[in-house]
N, CA, C and O atoms as a GROMACS GRO file, in nm:
protein
  304
    1MET      N    1  -0.619  -1.487  -2.409
    1MET     CA    2  -0.512  -1.625  -2.446
    1MET      C    3  -0.537  -1.715  -2.571
    1MET      O    4  -0.648  -1.767  -2.557
    2PRO      N    5  -0.493  -1.744  -2.658
    2PRO     CA    6  -0.550  -1.839  -2.754
    2PRO      C    7  -0.532  -1.968  -2.705
    2PRO      O    8  -0.458  -1.974  -2.607
    3LEU      N    9  -0.585  -2.092  -2.751
    3LEU     CA   10  -0.617  -2.204  -2.717
    3LEU      C   11  -0.516  -2.327  -2.827
    3LEU      O   12  -0.573  -2.337  -2.935
    4TYR      N   13  -0.424  -2.390  -2.821
    4TYR     CA   14  -0.330  -2.449  -2.904
    4TYR      C   15  -0.335  -2.590  -2.878
    4TYR      O   16  -0.350  -2.637  -2.765
    5SER      N   17  -0.325  -2.650  -2.971
    5SER     CA   18  -0.282  -2.821  -2.958
    5SER      C   19  -0.167  -2.862  -2.995
    5SER      O   20  -0.122  -2.843  -3.108
    6TYR      N   21  -0.117  -2.913  -2.918
    6TYR     CA   22   0.052  -2.956  -2.877
    6TYR      C   23   0.085  -3.138  -2.920
    6TYR      O   24  -0.006  -3.220  -2.915
    7HIS      N   25   0.154  -3.155  -2.940
    7HIS     CA   26   0.194  -3.284  -2.959
    7HIS      C   27   0.350  -3.331  -2.876
    7HIS      O   28   0.452  -3.287  -2.928
    8CYS      N   29   0.361  -3.399  -2.780
    8CYS     CA   30   0.501  -3.438  -2.709
    8CYS      C   31   0.555  -3.550  -2.745
    8CYS      O   32   0.512  -3.661  -2.713
    9SER      N   33   0.693  -3.516  -2.842
    9SER     CA   34   0.710  -3.637  -2.889
    9SER      C   35   0.815  -3.738  -2.777
    9SER      O   36   0.868  -3.847  -2.800
   10LYS      N   37   0.817  -3.678  -2.688
   10LYS     CA   38   0.886  -3.781  -2.576
   10LYS      C   39   0.818  -3.852  -2.481
   10LYS      O   40   0.859  -3.951  -2.421
   11CYS      N   41   0.698  -3.790  -2.470
   11CYS     CA   42   0.610  -3.896  -2.390
   11CYS      C   43   0.492  -3.944  -2.482
   11CYS      O   44   0.416  -4.028  -2.434
   12ASP      N   45   0.473  -3.903  -2.591
   12ASP     CA   46   0.361  -3.926  -2.748
   12ASP      C   47   0.245  -3.885  -2.670
   12ASP      O   48   0.152  -3.966  -2.663
   13LYS      N   49   0.237  -3.776  -2.613
   13LYS     CA   50   0.088  -3.725  -2.551
   13LYS      C   51   0.031  -3.592  -2.634
   13LYS      O   52   0.109  -3.501  -2.664
   14ASP      N   53  -0.080  -3.587  -2.663
   14ASP     CA   54  -0.142  -3.489  -2.743
   14ASP      C   55  -0.215  -3.380  -2.636
   14ASP      O   56  -0.247  -3.443  -2.535
   15PHE      N   57  -0.238  -3.292  -2.628
   15PHE     CA   58  -0.290  -3.199  -2.495
   15PHE      C   59  -0.312  -3.028  -2.550
   15PHE      O   60  -0.223  -2.973  -2.615
   16GLU      N   61  -0.390  -2.985  -2.529
   16GLU     CA   62  -0.423  -2.832  -2.559
   16GLU      C   63  -0.348  -2.720  -2.427
   16GLU      O   64  -0.290  -2.764  -2.328
   17LEU      N   65  -0.362  -2.622  -2.448
   17LEU     CA   66  -0.301  -2.528  -2.362
   17LEU      C   67  -0.346  -2.366  -2.396
   17LEU      O   68  -0.369  -2.313  -2.505
   18LEU      N   69  -0.347  -2.325  -2.295
   18LEU     CA   70  -0.381  -2.190  -2.326
   18LEU      C   71  -0.276  -2.090  -2.305
   18LEU      O   72  -0.254  -2.061  -2.188
   19VAL      N   73  -0.198  -2.025  -2.406
   19VAL     CA   74  -0.042  -1.973  -2.416
   19VAL      C   75  -0.056  -1.829  -2.507
   19VAL      O   76  -0.098  -1.796  -2.618
   20ARG      N   77   0.010  -1.759  -2.379
   20ARG     CA   78   0.055  -1.645  -2.422
   20ARG      C   79   0.146  -1.599  -2.540
   20ARG      O   80   0.209  -1.695  -2.583
   21SER      N   81   0.169  -1.497  -2.598
   21SER     CA   82   0.260  -1.511  -2.706
   21SER      C   83   0.426  -1.496  -2.645
   21SER      O   84   0.526  -1.503  -2.716
   22SER      N   85   0.423  -1.469  -2.467
   22SER     CA   86   0.551  -1.448  -2.407
   22SER      C   87   0.606  -1.561  -2.347
   22SER      O   88   0.722  -1.570  -2.305
   23ASP      N   89   0.503  -1.663  -2.343
   23ASP     CA   90   0.541  -1.798  -2.287
   23ASP      C   91   0.595  -1.912  -2.387
   23ASP      O   92   0.576  -1.923  -2.508
   24THR      N   93   0.679  -2.006  -2.282
   24THR     CA   94   0.746  -2.088  -2.382
   24THR      C   95   0.638  -2.220  -2.328
   24THR      O   96   0.641  -2.234  -2.205
   25PRO      N   97   0.568  -2.294  -2.383
   25PRO     CA   98   0.478  -2.419  -2.338
   25PRO      C   99   0.543  -2.535  -2.255
   25PRO      O  100   0.666  -2.540  -2.254
   26ALA      N  101   0.496  -2.599  -2.208
   26ALA     CA  102   0.592  -2.750  -2.186
   26ALA      C  103   0.466  -2.863  -2.163
   26ALA      O  104   0.348  -2.848  -2.130
   27CYS      N  105   0.520  -2.944  -2.186
   27CYS     CA  106   0.425  -3.064  -2.191
   27CYS      C  107   0.388  -3.080  -2.018
   27CYS      O  108   0.466  -3.067  -1.924
   28PRO      N  109   0.263  -3.107  -2.018
   28PRO     CA  110   0.213  -3.098  -1.858
   28PRO      C  111   0.250  -3.254  -1.825
   28PRO      O  112   0.276  -3.274  -1.707
   29THR      N  113   0.255  -3.359  -1.908
   29THR     CA  114   0.301  -3.487  -1.833
   29THR      C  115   0.428  -3.501  -1.816
   29THR      O  116   0.457  -3.537  -1.702
   30CYS      N  117   0.545  -3.482  -1.910
   30CYS     CA  118   0.654  -3.486  -1.854
   30CYS      C  119   0.735  -3.370  -1.865
   30CYS      O  120   0.854  -3.396  -1.848
   31GLY      N  121   0.706  -3.233  -1.890
   31GLY     CA  122   0.756  -3.116  -1.856
   31GLY      C  123   0.867  -3.085  -2.002
   31GLY      O  124   0.968  -3.014  -1.996
   32ASN      N  125   0.826  -3.144  -2.104
   32ASN     CA  126   0.940  -3.140  -2.246
   32ASN      C  127   0.901  -3.002  -2.318
   32ASN      O  128   0.789  -2.974  -2.362
   33ILE      N  129   1.001  -2.930  -2.320
   33ILE     CA  130   0.954  -2.779  -2.376
   33ILE      C  131   0.988  -2.781  -2.549
   33ILE      O  132   0.970  -2.684  -2.623
   34GLU      N  133   1.044  -2.924  -2.592
   34GLU     CA  134   1.035  -2.945  -2.743
   34GLU      C  135   0.903  -3.020  -2.815
   34GLU      O  136   0.909  -3.137  -2.852
   35ILE      N  137   0.766  -2.925  -2.831
   35ILE     CA  138   0.676  -2.989  -2.843
   35ILE      C  139   0.632  -2.924  -2.967
   35ILE      O  140   0.668  -2.811  -3.001
   36ALA      N  141   0.553  -2.998  -3.033
   36ALA     CA  142   0.500  -2.969  -3.205
   36ALA      C  143   0.361  -2.900  -3.171
   36ALA      O  144   0.296  -2.953  -3.081
   37GLN      N  145   0.310  -2.787  -3.234
   37GLN     CA  146   0.224  -2.725  -3.199
   37GLN      C  147   0.147  -2.791  -3.322
   37GLN      O  148   0.204  -2.792  -3.431
   38GLN      N  149   0.022  -2.844  -3.309
   38GLN     CA  150  -0.104  -2.926  -3.383
   38GLN      C  151  -0.175  -2.826  -3.443
   38GLN      O  152  -0.157  -2.707  -3.416
   39VAL      N  153  -0.275  -2.878  -3.545
   39VAL     CA  154  -0.377  -2.760  -3.559
   39VAL      C  155  -0.472  -2.816  -3.482
   39VAL      O  156  -0.469  -2.932  -3.441
   40SER      N  157  -0.550  -2.744  -3.462
   40SER     CA  158  -0.666  -2.751  -3.336
   40SER      C  159  -0.796  -2.783  -3.422
   40SER      O  160  -0.806  -2.733  -3.535
   41PHE      N  161  -0.898  -2.868  -3.369
   41PHE     CA  162  -1.038  -2.908  -3.412
   41PHE      C  163  -1.110  -2.782  -3.381
   41PHE      O  164  -1.080  -2.709  -3.287
   42VAL      N  165  -1.208  -2.762  -3.466
   42VAL     CA  166  -1.323  -2.659  -3.416
   42VAL      C  167  -1.441  -2.791  -3.378
   42VAL      O  168  -1.460  -2.898  -3.436
   43ALA      N  169  -1.510  -2.729  -3.249
   43ALA     CA  170  -1.609  -2.822  -3.230
   43ALA      C  171  -1.717  -2.800  -3.369
   43ALA      O  172  -1.713  -2.703  -3.444
   44PRO      N  173  -1.784  -2.882  -3.376
   44PRO     CA  174  -1.892  -2.907  -3.500
   44PRO      C  175  -2.007  -2.808  -3.471
   44PRO      O  176  -2.016  -2.786  -3.350
   45GLU      N  177  -2.074  -2.760  -3.526
   45GLU     CA  178  -2.203  -2.668  -3.482
   45GLU      C  179  -2.293  -2.801  -3.420
   45GLU      O  180  -2.297  -2.919  -3.455
   46ASN      N  181  -2.366  -2.724  -3.308
   46ASN     CA  182  -2.456  -2.797  -3.236
   46ASN      C  183  -2.395  -2.921  -3.171
   46ASN      O  184  -2.468  -3.016  -3.142
   47LYS      N  185  -2.301  -2.922  -3.153
   47LYS     CA  186  -2.196  -3.003  -3.060
   47LYS      C  187  -2.129  -2.950  -2.922
   47LYS      O  188  -2.073  -3.020  -2.837
   48SER      N  189  -2.149  -2.801  -2.921
   48SER     CA  190  -2.084  -2.725  -2.864
   48SER      C  191  -2.089  -2.743  -2.700
   48SER      O  192  -1.997  -2.730  -2.620
   49ARG      N  193  -2.223  -2.777  -2.676
   49ARG     CA  194  -2.260  -2.810  -2.553
   49ARG      C  195  -2.197  -2.926  -2.472
   49ARG      O  196  -2.143  -2.926  -2.362
   50ALA      N  197  -2.224  -3.036  -2.573
   50ALA     CA  198  -2.171  -3.186  -2.522
   50ALA      C  199  -2.030  -3.158  -2.515
   50ALA      O  200  -1.980  -3.190  -2.407
   51PHE      N  201  -1.940  -3.101  -2.609
   51PHE     CA  202  -1.788  -3.096  -2.592
   51PHE      C  203  -1.759  -3.024  -2.456
   51PHE      O  204  -1.687  -3.080  -2.373
   52LEU      N  205  -1.821  -2.882  -2.425
   52LEU     CA  206  -1.790  -2.839  -2.301
   52LEU      C  207  -1.841  -2.901  -2.159
   52LEU      O  208  -1.790  -2.882  -2.048
   53ARG      N  209  -1.938  -2.970  -2.184
   53ARG     CA  210  -1.966  -3.059  -2.079
   53ARG      C  211  -1.872  -3.179  -2.044
   53ARG      O  212  -1.842  -3.218  -1.932
   54GLY      N  213  -1.826  -3.236  -2.183
   54GLY     CA  214  -1.728  -3.345  -2.160
   54GLY      C  215  -1.581  -3.281  -2.137
   54GLY      O  216  -1.506  -3.355  -2.073
   55ALA      N  217  -1.543  -3.193  -2.166
   55ALA     CA  218  -1.415  -3.125  -2.128
   55ALA      C  219  -1.454  -3.061  -1.952
   55ALA      O  220  -1.371  -3.100  -1.870
   56ARG      N  221  -1.533  -2.999  -1.911
   56ARG     CA  222  -1.560  -3.023  -1.781
   56ARG      C  223  -1.530  -3.106  -1.678
   56ARG      O  224  -1.470  -3.092  -1.571
   57ASP      N  225  -1.600  -3.222  -1.749
   57ASP     CA  226  -1.604  -3.367  -1.658
   57ASP      C  227  -1.473  -3.391  -1.674
   57ASP      O  228  -1.436  -3.464  -1.582
   58GLN      N  229  -1.384  -3.363  -1.748
   58GLN     CA  230  -1.250  -3.433  -1.732
   58GLN      C  231  -1.166  -3.315  -1.660
   58GLN      O  232  -1.072  -3.332  -1.582
   59ALA      N  233  -1.200  -3.236  -1.689
   59ALA     CA  234  -1.125  -3.124  -1.538
   59ALA      C  235  -1.149  -3.134  -1.447
   59ALA      O  236  -1.062  -3.106  -1.364
   60ALA      N  237  -1.294  -3.186  -1.396
   60ALA     CA  238  -1.311  -3.219  -1.285
   60ALA      C  239  -1.236  -3.337  -1.208
   60ALA      O  240  -1.203  -3.334  -1.090
   61ARG      N  241  -1.214  -3.446  -1.302
   61ARG     CA  242  -1.174  -3.571  -1.276
   61ARG      C  243  -1.019  -3.557  -1.245
   61ARG      O  244  -0.964  -3.614  -1.152
   62GLU      N  245  -0.943  -3.456  -1.354
   62GLU     CA  246  -0.813  -3.441  -1.329
   62GLU      C  247  -0.760  -3.312  -1.189
   62GLU      O  248  -0.649  -3.288  -1.142
   63GLY      N  249  -0.892  -3.254  -1.161
   63GLY     CA  250  -0.864  -3.155  -1.021
   63GLY      C  251  -0.839  -3.036  -1.078
   63GLY      O  252  -0.761  -2.960  -1.020
   64HIS      N  253  -0.890  -3.003  -1.180
   64HIS     CA  254  -0.877  -2.839  -1.235
   64HIS      C  255  -1.012  -2.783  -1.228
   64HIS      O  256  -1.086  -2.780  -1.327
   65LEU      N  257  -1.045  -2.738  -1.111
   65LEU     CA  258  -1.170  -2.689  -1.100
   65LEU      C  259  -1.171  -2.528  -1.099
   65LEU      O  260  -1.257  -2.456  -1.049
   66SER      N  261  -1.060  -2.491  -1.163
   66SER     CA  262  -1.073  -2.320  -1.159
   66SER      C  263  -1.183  -2.262  -1.252
   66SER      O  264  -1.199  -2.141  -1.238
   67ASN      N  265  -1.264  -2.324  -1.348
   67ASN     CA  266  -1.367  -2.291  -1.422
   67ASN      C  267  -1.469  -2.321  -1.368
   67ASN      O  268  -1.568  -2.287  -1.433
   68PHE      N  269  -1.494  -2.383  -1.257
   68PHE     CA  270  -1.624  -2.410  -1.201
   68PHE      C  271  -1.677  -2.300  -1.060
   68PHE      O  272  -1.610  -2.263  -0.963
   69SER      N  273  -1.786  -2.277  -1.087
   69SER     CA  274  -1.824  -2.192  -0.958
   69SER      C  275  -1.796  -2.227  -0.814
   69SER      O  276  -1.739  -2.332  -0.783
   70ARG      N  277  -1.831  -2.153  -0.741
   70ARG     CA  278  -1.768  -2.209  -0.609
   70ARG      C  279  -1.870  -2.312  -0.546
   70ARG      O  280  -1.831  -2.403  -0.473
   71SER      N  281  -2.000  -2.293  -0.579
   71SER     CA  282  -2.110  -2.418  -0.558
   71SER      C  283  -2.063  -2.535  -0.609
   71SER      O  284  -2.084  -2.639  -0.548
   72GLU      N  285  -1.983  -2.533  -0.744
   72GLU     CA  286  -1.985  -2.651  -0.831
   72GLU      C  287  -1.866  -2.735  -0.771
   72GLU      O  288  -1.846  -2.855  -0.790
   73ARG      N  289  -1.775  -2.634  -0.682
   73ARG     CA  290  -1.642  -2.699  -0.626
   73ARG      C  291  -1.684  -2.757  -0.522
   73ARG      O  292  -1.602  -2.835  -0.474
   74GLY      N  293  -1.813  -2.747  -0.452
   74GLY     CA  294  -1.853  -2.774  -0.308
   74GLY      C  295  -1.798  -2.697  -0.200
   74GLY      O  296  -1.805  -2.734  -0.083
   75GLY      N  297  -1.734  -2.572  -0.240
   75GLY     CA  298  -1.703  -2.463  -0.139
   75GLY      C  299  -1.855  -2.394  -0.074
   75GLY      O  300  -1.972  -2.402  -0.112
   76SER      N  301  -1.794  -2.334   0.027
   76SER     CA  302  -1.934  -2.240   0.070
   76SER      C  303  -1.911  -2.074   0.030
   76SER      O  304  -2.000  -1.992   0.053
   0.00000   0.00000   0.00000
């Protein structure tokens, strides 16, 4: 699934989603389906680790732990 960047005009939020071609994406904040696809930025060379670490930290703060191992999630 490709990762796309979107902007919601209703709540003025920018976000990224993994989207299948058969899916209709919606804003994760307000649920609006009338969203505009944006040009995604590519991580600069040699910055990928810091970018991934930042993304994982943000995901953990938001409670999205599916990309963490069981030990990282605190499970047994």
